[in-house]
FISEMAR-508071 format. One line per field, with one value per residue (C-alpha): residue number from 1; x, y, z. Coordinates in steps of 0.2 Angstrom, whole numbers, plus 5000, padded with zeros to 4 digits. Example, Ala and Ser with C-alpha at 12.3 -4.5 7.8 and 13.67 -1.06 7.14 Angstrom:
2
k	(1:2)
u	(5062:5068)
v	(4978:4995)
w	(5039:5036)
This chain:
877
k	(1:2:3:4:5:6:7:8:9:10:11:12:13:14:15:16:17:18:19:20:21:22:23:24:25:26:27:28:29:30:31:32:33:34:35:36:37:38:39:40:41:42:43:44:45:46:47:48:49:50:51:52:53:54:55:56:57:58:59:60:61:62:63:64:65:66:67:68:69:70:71:72:73:74:75:76:77:78:79:80:81:82:83:84:85:86:87:88:89:90:91:92:93:94:95:96:97:98:99:100:101:102:103:104:105:106:107:108:109:110:111:112:113:114:115:116:117:118:119:120:121:122:123:124:125:126:127:128:129:130:131:132:133:134:135:136:137:138:139:140:141:142:143:144:145:146:147:148:149:150:151:152:153:154:155:156:157:158:159:160:161:162:163:164:165:166:167:168:169:170:171:172:173:174:175:176:177:178:179:180:181:182:183:184:185:186:187:188:189:190:191:192:193:194:195:196:197:198:199:200:201:202:203:204:205:206:207:208:209:210:211:212:213:214:215:216:217:218:219:220:221:222:223:224:225:226:227:228:229:230:231:232:233:234:235:236:237:238:239:240:241:242:243:244:245:246:247:248:249:250:251:252:253:254:255:256:257:258:259:260:261:262:263:264:265:266:267:268:269:270:271:272:273:274:275:276:277:278:279:280:281:282:283:284:285:286:287:288:289:290:291:292:293:294:295:296:297:298:299:300:301:302:303:304:305:306:307:308:309:310:311:312:313:314:315:316:317:318:319:320:321:322:323:324:325:326:327:328:329:330:331:332:333:334:335:336:337:338:339:340:341:342:343:344:345:346:347:348:349:350:351:352:353:354:355:356:357:358:359:360:361:362:363:364:365:366:367:368:369:370:371:372:373:374:375:376:377:378:379:380:381:382:383:384:385:386:387:388:389:390:391:392:393:394:395:396:397:398:399:400:401:402:403:404:405:406:407:408:409:410:411:412:413:414:415:416:417:418:419:420:421:422:423:424:425:426:427:428:429:430:431:432:433:434:435:436:437:438:439:440:441:442:443:444:445:446:447:448:449:450:451:452:453:454:455:456:457:458:459:460:461:462:463:464:465:466:467:468:469:470:471:472:473:474:475:476:477:478:479:480:481:482:483:484:485:486:487:488:489:490:491:492:493:494:495:496:497:498:499:500:501:502:503:504:505:506:507:508:509:510:511:512:513:514:515:516:517:518:519:520:521:522:523:524:525:526:527:528:529:530:531:532:533:534:535:536:537:538:539:540:541:542:543:544:545:546:547:548:549:550:551:552:553:554:555:556:557:558:559:560:561:562:563:564:565:566:567:568:569:570:571:572:573:574:575:576:577:578:579:580:581:582:583:584:585:586:587:588:589:590:591:592:593:594:595:596:597:598:599:600:601:602:603:604:605:606:607:608:609:610:611:612:613:614:615:616:617:618:619:620:621:622:623:624:625:626:627:628:629:630:631:632:633:634:635:636:637:638:639:640:641:642:643:644:645:646:647:648:649:650:651:652:653:654:655:656:657:658:659:660:661:662:663:664:665:666:667:668:669:670:671:672:673:674:675:676:677:678:679:680:681:682:683:684:685:686:687:688:689:690:691:692:693:694:695:696:697:698:699:700:701:702:703:704:705:706:707:708:709:710:711:712:713:714:715:716:717:718:719:720:721:722:723:724:725:726:727:728:729:730:731:732:733:734:735:736:737:738:739:740:741:742:743:744:745:746:747:748:749:750:751:752:753:754:755:756:757:758:759:760:761:762:763:764:765:766:767:768:769:770:771:772:773:774:775:776:777:778:779:780:781:782:783:784:785:786:787:788:789:790:791:792:793:794:795:796:797:798:799:800:801:802:803:804:805:806:807:808:809:810:811:812:813:814:815:816:817:818:819:820:821:822:823:824:825:826:827:828:829:830:831:832:833:834:835:836:837:838:839:840:841:842:843:844:845:846:847:848:849:850:851:852:853:854:855:856:857:858:859:860:861:862:863:864:865:866:867:868:869:870:871:872:873:874:875:876:877)
u	(4996:4990:4974:4984:4995:4980:4972:4989:4990:4972:4976:4991:4982:4968:4980:4989:4973:4968:4984:4982:4964:4970:4983:4970:4966:4974:4986:4992:5006:5003:4997:4983:4987:5002:4998:5009:5015:5028:5033:5050:5052:5067:5073:5088:5099:5118:5124:5114:5128:5132:5114:5110:5124:5117:5100:5106:5115:5100:5087:5098:5099:5080:5077:5089:5078:5064:5055:5047:5050:5042:5047:5036:5046:5047:5038:5022:5023:5014:5030:5039:5054:5049:5052:5042:5048:5034:5038:5028:5031:5026:5020:5036:5044:5028:5028:5047:5046:5029:5038:5053:5042:5030:5015:4999:4987:4970:4968:4950:4934:4931:4916:4919:4904:4907:4904:4889:4898:4882:4868:4855:4857:4842:4849:4867:4860:4862:4881:4885:4892:4887:4892:4903:4913:4915:4919:4927:4932:4926:4934:4947:4958:4976:4993:5010:5013:5024:5028:5030:5012:5003:4989:4986:4980:4964:4973:4959:4969:4987:4986:4974:4979:4990:4981:4989:4995:5005:5012:5019:5026:5035:5042:5048:5057:5066:5069:5076:5089:5094:5112:5116:5134:5141:5143:5159:5161:5154:5151:5140:5135:5128:5112:5094:5081:5083:5101:5095:5082:5093:5107:5094:5095:5077:5065:5051:5046:5028:5015:4999:4982:4969:4959:4955:4947:4931:4927:4928:4941:4935:4943:4932:4947:4952:4945:4941:4945:4951:4935:4925:4937:4934:4915:4913:4927:4936:4922:4918:4899:4900:4909:4896:4899:4910:4927:4929:4944:4944:4945:4958:4969:4966:4971:4985:4991:4989:5000:4990:4974:4979:4982:4965:4957:4966:4962:4943:4942:4951:4938:4924:4930:4933:4914:4911:4925:4918:4900:4906:4917:4902:4892:4906:4907:4888:4888:4900:4889:4873:4882:4889:4877:4881:4899:4901:4920:4918:4904:4914:4929:4918:4908:4914:4912:4923:4934:4934:4940:4954:4971:4983:5002:5012:5015:5032:5046:5045:5034:5019:5007:4996:4980:4962:4956:4940:4952:4952:4933:4931:4945:4938:4921:4931:4940:4924:4919:4933:4938:4922:4916:4913:4931:4936:4924:4929:4948:4943:4932:4946:4958:4946:4942:4960:4961:4945:4951:4968:4960:4946:4959:4968:4953:4949:4967:4966:4951:4960:4975:4964:4953:4969:4980:4992:4992:5008:5017:5031:5049:5054:5044:5051:5069:5065:5063:5081:5084:5095:5105:5110:5115:5125:5134:5138:5152:5156:5148:5145:5136:5118:5116:5098:5099:5117:5120:5132:5123:5129:5131:5137:5152:5149:5162:5154:5137:5142:5150:5135:5124:5134:5133:5115:5112:5122:5113:5096:5101:5108:5091:5081:5092:5089:5070:5072:5083:5069:5056:5066:5068:5049:5047:5059:5049:5033:5041:5048:5033:5021:5031:5029:5010:5009:5019:5007:4993:4996:4979:4981:4966:4952:4950:4951:4968:4964:4973:4959:4942:4942:4961:4971:4990:4990:4979:4988:5005:4999:4991:5006:5018:5008:5008:5027:5029:5019:5030:5046:5038:5035:5052:5061:5050:5055:5073:5073:5063:5078:5090:5080:5080:5099:5104:5092:5100:5117:5113:5110:5095:5094:5075:5062:5053:5068:5071:5053:5054:5070:5064:5047:5055:5067:5053:5041:5053:5057:5039:5034:5047:5043:5024:5021:5035:5026:5010:5020:5027:5010:5003:5016:5028:5020:5014:5022:5038:5034:5039:5030:5032:5049:5056:5051:5060:5068:5071:5090:5093:5089:5101:5090:5075:5064:5053:5044:5026:5011:4994:4978:4967:4956:4970:4982:4970:4963:4981:4984:4968:4973:4990:4982:4969:4982:4995:4983:4971:4986:4994:4978:4975:4992:4992:4976:4983:4998:4989:4974:4977:4995:4993:4976:4985:4999:4989:4973:4977:4983:4969:4956:4963:4963:4945:4936:4944:4942:4948:4966:4968:4985:4991:4988:5007:5007:4993:5000:5017:5010:5004:5014:5025:5020:5036:5041:5039:5022:5012:5024:5020:5001:5003:5014:5001:4988:4998:5003:4985:4981:4994:4985:4968:4974:4989:4980:4962:4957:4960:4950:4935:4931:4948:4941:4927:4940:4950:4934:4930:4948:4948:4932:4940:4957:4950:4942:4957:4969:4957:4956:4975:4978:4965:4967:4984:4997:5004:4999:5011:5019:5009:5017:5012:5011:5003:4999:5003:5021:5030:5015:5006:5019:5020:5001:5002:5015:5005:4990:4999:5007:4990:4983:4998:4997:4978:4979:4993:4983:4967:4978:4990:4984:4965:4958:4946:4956:4958:4939:4934:4945:4938:4920:4921:4934:4933:4916:4903:4889:4894:4891:4908:4906:4922:4933:4941:4946:4952:4963:4972:4986:4990:5006:5011:5016:5029:5038:5040:5058:5062:5067:5049:5039:5032:5040:5024:5016:5012:4994:4997:5006:4992:4980:4974:4978:4993:4992:4990:4985:4993:4989:4995:4991:5002:5000:4996:5008:5009:5006:5018:5022:5020:5022:5025:5013:4997:4990:4977:4991:4997:4979:4977:4994:4989:4973:4981:4993:4979:4969:4983:4986:4967:4964:4979:4975:4957:4960:4974:4964:4950:4962:4970:4953:4946:4962:4960:4942:4943:4954:4965:4959:4940:4934:4925:4941:4951:4938:4937:4956:4958:4944:4954:4970:4962:4954:4970:4980:4966:4965:4984:4986:4973:4982:4998:4990:4982:4998:5008:4994:4997:5016:5015:5002:5013:5028:5017:5015:5033:5039:5047:5036:5048:5045:5026:5026:5027:5010:5008:5024:5020:5003:5011:5023:5009:5000:5015:5017:4999)
v	(4996:5010:5000:4984:4993:5001:4983:4976:4990:4988:4969:4972:4984:4972:4958:4970:4975:4957:4953:4968:4962:4945:4951:4962:4957:4940:4931:4918:4915:4917:4899:4903:4888:4892:4905:4920:4918:4933:4947:4956:4972:4980:4994:4996:5011:5016:5002:4990:4978:4974:4973:4962:4950:4949:4946:4932:4924:4926:4920:4905:4900:4902:4890:4878:4879:4873:4890:4894:4911:4921:4939:4953:4964:4983:4986:4979:4989:5006:5016:5007:5005:4992:4973:4961:4944:4933:4918:4902:4889:4871:4857:4850:4866:4870:4852:4853:4869:4866:4851:4862:4876:4863:4872:4865:4859:4850:4831:4829:4840:4846:4838:4849:4861:4880:4888:4900:4917:4928:4923:4936:4932:4943:4959:4956:4953:4971:4970:4954:4950:4936:4919:4917:4932:4928:4910:4909:4891:4876:4870:4856:4846:4851:4843:4849:4844:4829:4826:4808:4806:4816:4803:4807:4825:4832:4835:4837:4849:4852:4869:4875:4865:4878:4895:4910:4917:4901:4901:4918:4915:4900:4909:4924:4912:4905:4923:4929:4915:4913:4919:4929:4925:4913:4895:4891:4908:4909:4927:4927:4945:4942:4933:4937:4948:4962:4966:4966:4978:4989:4990:4994:4977:4975:4990:4980:4962:4958:4945:4950:4955:4943:4956:4975:4980:4988:4973:4955:4945:4939:4922:4911:4903:4919:4920:4939:4940:4958:4963:4955:4963:4980:4978:4971:4979:4994:5006:5018:5017:5000:5005:4997:4980:4966:4963:4948:4941:4924:4932:4944:4930:4920:4934:4943:4930:4927:4942:4955:4946:4946:4965:4968:4956:4965:4983:4978:4970:4986:4997:4986:4988:5006:5008:5004:5016:5029:5027:5028:5043:5052:5049:5056:5071:5073:5073:5087:5097:5093:5098:5114:5125:5117:5121:5132:5135:5142:5153:5160:5163:5172:5182:5200:5201:5186:5182:5200:5206:5193:5200:5186:5187:5189:5173:5178:5191:5209:5207:5199:5211:5208:5201:5197:5179:5182:5183:5164:5162:5154:5141:5136:5132:5123:5113:5107:5098:5086:5088:5082:5067:5057:5058:5046:5033:5034:5032:5016:5010:5012:5003:4988:4991:4989:4972:4966:4972:4962:4946:4945:4949:4933:4923:4930:4927:4909:4906:4913:4903:4887:4892:4898:4883:4893:4883:4873:4888:4888:4893:4879:4887:4904:4897:4892:4911:4916:4932:4932:4946:4936:4921:4933:4944:4930:4921:4911:4894:4882:4866:4866:4855:4851:4848:4843:4854:4869:4886:4904:4913:4930:4930:4936:4950:4957:4955:4964:4978:4980:4980:4994:5005:5002:5006:5022:5028:5025:5034:5049:5051:5049:5062:5073:5072:5076:5091:5097:5095:5105:5118:5118:5121:5135:5142:5141:5150:5164:5166:5168:5183:5190:5187:5195:5210:5213:5216:5233:5235:5224:5230:5238:5224:5205:5199:5192:5190:5193:5190:5172:5167:5169:5170:5153:5145:5155:5148:5130:5130:5138:5127:5111:5116:5119:5102:5093:5100:5095:5077:5075:5081:5070:5055:5058:5056:5043:5031:5030:5029:5015:5005:5008:5002:4987:4982:4984:4972:4958:4949:4931:4929:4941:4939:4944:4959:4965:4963:4973:4986:4987:4989:5003:5012:5011:5017:5032:5036:5034:5047:5058:5058:5057:5067:5083:5076:5069:5086:5095:5081:5078:5092:5108:5118:5105:5113:5132:5137:5152:5171:5176:5159:5154:5139:5143:5130:5133:5143:5161:5167:5160:5171:5157:5154:5137:5138:5138:5131:5140:5142:5129:5117:5110:5097:5108:5111:5093:5091:5104:5096:5079:5085:5094:5080:5066:5074:5082:5065:5056:5070:5070:5051:5051:5064:5053:5037:5043:5060:5058:5041:5047:5063:5053:5040:5050:5053:5036:5027:5039:5036:5017:5016:5029:5025:5006:5008:5010:4992:4987:4970:4965:4966:4984:4990:4982:4989:5007:5004:5008:4996:4988:4987:4974:4987:4993:4983:4989:5007:5003:4994:5008:5021:5011:5007:5025:5030:5016:5025:5041:5034:5024:5034:5051:5047:5054:5071:5069:5057:5060:5053:5035:5043:5052:5036:5027:5039:5038:5019:5017:5028:5019:5002:5007:5018:5004:4992:5005:5006:4988:4985:4999:5008:4994:4980:4964:4960:4943:4932:4929:4919:4926:4918:4933:4952:4948:4960:4973:4961:4964:4982:4984:4974:4986:5001:4994:4992:5009:5017:5012:5021:5037:5039:5037:5051:5062:5061:5064:5077:5085:5086:5096:5082:5077:5094:5097:5081:5085:5102:5096:5082:5089:5108:5113:5114:5117:5103:5115:5119:5137:5146:5132:5145:5156:5141:5135:5152:5157:5175:5184:5202:5212:5221:5205:5201:5203:5217:5204:5196:5213:5219:5233:5244:5245:5263:5260:5247:5258:5270:5256:5250:5232:5226:5207:5195:5177:5162:5143:5134:5129:5140:5151:5170:5184:5188:5170:5161:5149:5162:5155:5137:5123:5121:5105:5105:5103:5087:5081:5083:5075:5060:5059:5059:5045:5035:5038:5032:5016:5012:5015:5005:4991:4990:4991:4979:4967:4968:4966:4950:4943:4947:4939:4924:4922:4923:4909:4914:4900:4897:4881:4877:4880:4869:4855:4858:4858:4841:4833:4839:4832:4815:4814:4819:4805:4792:4797:4797:4780:4773:4780:4772:4755:4755:4761:4747:4734:4740:4739:4721:4716:4722:4712:4696:4699:4701:4686:4672:4656:4646:4656:4656:4638:4646:4656:4653:4662:4677:4679:4679:4692:4703:4701:4706:4721:4726)
w	(4656:4669:4672:4676:4688:4697:4698:4705:4717:4723:4725:4735:4746:4749:4754:4766:4773:4775:4784:4796:4800:4803:4815:4824:4841:4840:4852:4840:4828:4810:4809:4821:4832:4843:4856:4859:4877:4877:4866:4865:4855:4848:4836:4825:4831:4830:4841:4830:4827:4846:4850:4835:4840:4858:4851:4840:4854:4866:4853:4849:4867:4869:4854:4863:4878:4867:4864:4847:4840:4826:4821:4814:4803:4806:4790:4797:4813:4815:4817:4803:4816:4829:4827:4838:4843:4847:4859:4861:4874:4867:4878:4881:4888:4899:4906:4910:4919:4928:4935:4941:4948:4956:4949:4955:4942:4942:4943:4948:4950:4968:4977:4992:4994:4996:5012:5012:5014:5012:5024:5016:4998:4993:5002:4994:4977:4970:4975:4967:4950:4938:4943:4927:4932:4950:4947:4929:4931:4941:4957:4956:4967:4963:4964:4959:4941:4937:4919:4922:4928:4914:4914:4932:4928:4919:4903:4890:4878:4880:4872:4885:4900:4907:4908:4900:4917:4920:4903:4904:4921:4915:4899:4910:4921:4906:4899:4916:4916:4898:4894:4878:4877:4863:4865:4874:4882:4899:4905:4920:4919:4902:4907:4908:4899:4913:4907:4889:4893:4903:4890:4876:4866:4868:4872:4880:4886:4890:4889:4879:4885:4877:4869:4869:4885:4877:4864:4865:4855:4838:4840:4851:4858:4867:4884:4883:4902:4900:4893:4907:4920:4912:4911:4929:4939:4931:4928:4942:4940:4948:4963:4974:4967:4974:4965:4954:4964:4956:4939:4944:4951:4935:4924:4934:4946:4965:4970:4962:4967:4986:4985:4978:4991:5005:4998:4996:5014:5021:5012:5019:5037:5035:5032:5051:5057:5046:5052:5070:5066:5058:5074:5085:5074:5074:5093:5093:5081:5092:5108:5100:5110:5126:5126:5141:5139:5121:5127:5141:5129:5117:5130:5130:5149:5152:5137:5132:5149:5151:5145:5139:5140:5124:5114:5108:5112:5106:5091:5100:5110:5124:5118:5123:5126:5115:5099:5100:5100:5083:5086:5102:5094:5080:5094:5102:5086:5088:5107:5116:5126:5111:5106:5121:5115:5097:5102:5112:5098:5085:5096:5095:5077:5071:5080:5072:5055:5057:5064:5051:5038:5043:5042:5024:5019:5026:5015:5000:5003:5002:4987:4977:4982:4991:5007:5003:4994:5007:5007:4995:4981:4986:4985:4967:4964:4967:4959:4943:4950:4965:4954:4943:4956:4968:4961:4977:4979:4993:4997:5001:5016:5012:4993:4993:4978:4975:4976:4975:4991:4997:5009:5027:5025:5010:5018:5033:5023:5013:5028:5037:5021:5020:5038:5037:5022:5030:5046:5036:5027:5043:5051:5035:5038:5057:5052:5040:5053:5065:5051:5049:5068:5068:5054:5064:5079:5067:5056:5071:5077:5059:5059:5076:5071:5057:5069:5078:5087:5102:5113:5102:5089:5090:5084:5067:5050:5038:5046:5053:5054:5070:5069:5077:5063:5049:5056:5057:5040:5031:5041:5036:5018:5018:5027:5014:5000:5010:5012:4994:4989:5001:4996:4978:4982:4995:4984:4972:4987:4995:4979:4976:4993:4992:4976:4983:4997:4984:4992:4987:4983:4977:4993:5003:4991:4993:5012:5014:5003:5012:5029:5023:5013:5027:5041:5030:5026:5044:5050:5034:5035:5054:5062:5060:5068:5082:5086:5086:5096:5109:5110:5105:5121:5132:5136:5135:5153:5161:5159:5165:5163:5145:5136:5119:5105:5103:5119:5123:5110:5096:5102:5095:5110:5110:5104:5115:5112:5110:5126:5117:5116:5103:5096:5083:5076:5076:5066:5054:5052:5049:5036:5026:5025:5023:5011:5001:5000:4994:4981:4974:4974:4964:4952:4949:4947:4936:4928:4922:4914:4906:4899:4892:4884:4880:4862:4857:4867:4859:4842:4843:4850:4840:4823:4820:4803:4810:4816:4824:4830:4848:4852:4845:4855:4871:4867:4868:4886:4902:4910:4926:4936:4948:4962:4955:4968:4982:4980:4980:4997:5004:5000:5009:5024:5026:5025:5038:5050:5048:5052:5067:5075:5076:5073:5090:5084:5068:5069:5050:5044:5041:5031:5020:5019:5014:5000:4994:4994:4984:4971:4973:4969:4953:4948:4951:4941:4927:4927:4927:4913:4901:4905:4909:4899:4906:4921:4923:4934:4951:4967:4984:4999:5009:5010:5016:5027:5027:5039:5053:5049:5051:5068:5074:5069:5077:5094:5093:5089:5106:5114:5103:5105:5124:5125:5113:5124:5139:5134:5118:5122:5136:5141:5156:5164:5161:5169:5184:5186:5184:5197:5209:5208:5201:5215:5203:5190:5176:5169:5173:5178:5169:5158:5172:5182:5168:5166:5179:5183:5181:5186:5170:5180:5183:5165:5159:5147:5133:5134:5133:5117:5108:5107:5124:5126:5128:5141:5153:5152:5156:5173:5169:5179:5176:5161:5160:5153:5151:5166:5184:5195:5211:5208:5212:5231:5236:5247:5232:5218:5200:5206:5201:5211:5218:5204:5192:5200:5201:5183:5179:5190:5181:5164:5169:5176:5160:5149:5160:5161:5142:5136:5148:5143:5124:5125:5135:5123:5108:5115:5120:5103:5095:5106:5102:5083:5076:5061:5051:5050:5056:5039:5029:5041:5038:5019:5018:5028:5017:5002:5008:5012:4995:4987:4996:4992:4974:4972:4981:4969:4954:4960:4963:4946:4938:4946:4940:4923:4924:4931:4918:4905:4912:4911:4893:4890:4900:4889:4887:4897:4912:4911:4918:4936:4936:4955:4959:4948:4956:4973:4968:4962:4978:4988:4977:4979)
């Protein structure tokens, strides 16, 4: 008896193991024929009765819509708690909704040859991928599906005619609009899978990956596209290879494909900007020894003999000019003649980038059948939330059908609340920036008060850090922390107010959220850089007449720039904020998901005996939210702003961005392939509102870089001195020329340092400060000299000339480079012509068959008039 029980137990165990092995890595129902197009998961909990009632109603309505369901019991799941509902869309459902959504499908193999994109094939061969990966399917002529003309399309097998990405898109369209109220009870808010997920009725809803990413599927009918994507795209060691954009589009949909196409193109263009930036930086290094100004500052007989006026009240002592020796050398690396050329180059580069991207985008629109994807398709993507919350209806003048709409009064009220919220948060950012500026002013005095030896030693904190640099670094770090905190809160606020506005379509929702988020990010990330570039050191005043941030009572005197200029501080600010953001972003994107899924991924991969079903493996992955791609775009556009708006201060910014983006592409690919559930495929013709944002940033960058070169850099004052005031054309004496003289006895008591015993015993009676003013004793003492006005005129002339030159070149380049390549236009016209011809021939043949069939069904008595029938047929044809 015991032996029999043991044999029975072994038999049951073998059957269960066989069942698990059959479920492993499969995307089919138990019959092995019907494909799993979507999976819903749920668990039993304390509110089980209510949720079970919702599920029964929802699933009953799904079956009414024609979907086929199959449930996996919790006893078969890994945790013994989760049920999995598998959904299959049969041909009838797919055909109906493909017709509704106007999905383009193939009807004839394309005979239009591909343009040759790579002229030197042998040189590009190491960077190319296998042809079956780059072009996973042949090119077809496509046409919107019509279920009444199924014989018009290339339908060899109805089970595989619609690819998995199209199937899951159709099923999700049904799930998002399917109600879960009982028959006869119409409750508008009880509609859609989103609400069922939010109230916990279902725990997840996702389409399946076609296989494990590290191993091909056992079933030959599975495409194993996920495996190909991992092998040829998601591994970092192949970072130099091109991206399989067609395979990405086929597996994830056009919207994700467009993002990676844009990111790859942006990274390619960054290479040229990075090379030019390295050349500019190298020029600064090579001309290091020829920097006469820095030599004079560091010279003990020149810089060591020049006594500078205190930089703050009471706490700051008099100091010697050679204390800024190191920062003046550092400034020369970025503030030299090559910087002007680089700023002009970047103004032209950004135009070339945007224009060539339009051409690349036009080519993708043609190749991916997005040319006719216009507003009527977008209108079919009305958000379920809009349909549910907008109870008012009106007649659509175009379709002559009743449609939901948001009344004007409600729309205005929501818009006012949204605008007020955005203004409040932007004001909060400005207040935080003002707080950081106040910190800079206060902490400089604290750093300066630490140093009590004003004459005998160089004024240093540590060995190499001046109080100015220490203040700039600490303020930048604090500012970065504030940026991250405000960013965390505002993301949620922006989503809330956008939801509150109830946009009609998904496209409108994304565009509104994009504008709100970028406006906030623009102020949040760039305001501190704008302060250092255009305000610091510009409104200081002069000894005896200093300007204070909140008035004299605040005792917070406005900051001054180093004798070497403010450009090095702008460089410091840019490096800390830009690098910190990229580092933090990579940690969030790569490290945190890796830590979260490390154990489960390692267990599933290295212990093949633990085999779980495809839906269980995907259920353990992270959700890719509807706004997941939005954050990827936002991160890159903010980076684009850093490398264009302030690039004149840091020529190596494009190089840092290039390294980051090479990593970003593979990290994003790795996340999509290994860490995320398969997203629902969706279409997009272009990058949307981001295109207009990039254009606005590109135009603004020309202005900001011109002002940086004119007012933040010292290049214009040096050029004016060299060509107008330096008789020997050697730049000797520039430092002395750029510093004005002030009589120490004229400095008010409130501006004098507290400890000044050594100074009264010293023979020095004057101090120097950065400005162009007449010395004491002159008829116009302490007023601006004529050189000041010469320099100001030169700065304004430089801004006007640089802006006009760059803008003229920009518009000329934009005019010369057509948005749509000529080859693409010709191929598109050819395809349109062939489609119309083929469709005409099809209709003619169809009419012939109908008329022939009518002949056969005519009564014998009417067959005595064959002539009339032939005439009728001729007229119809």
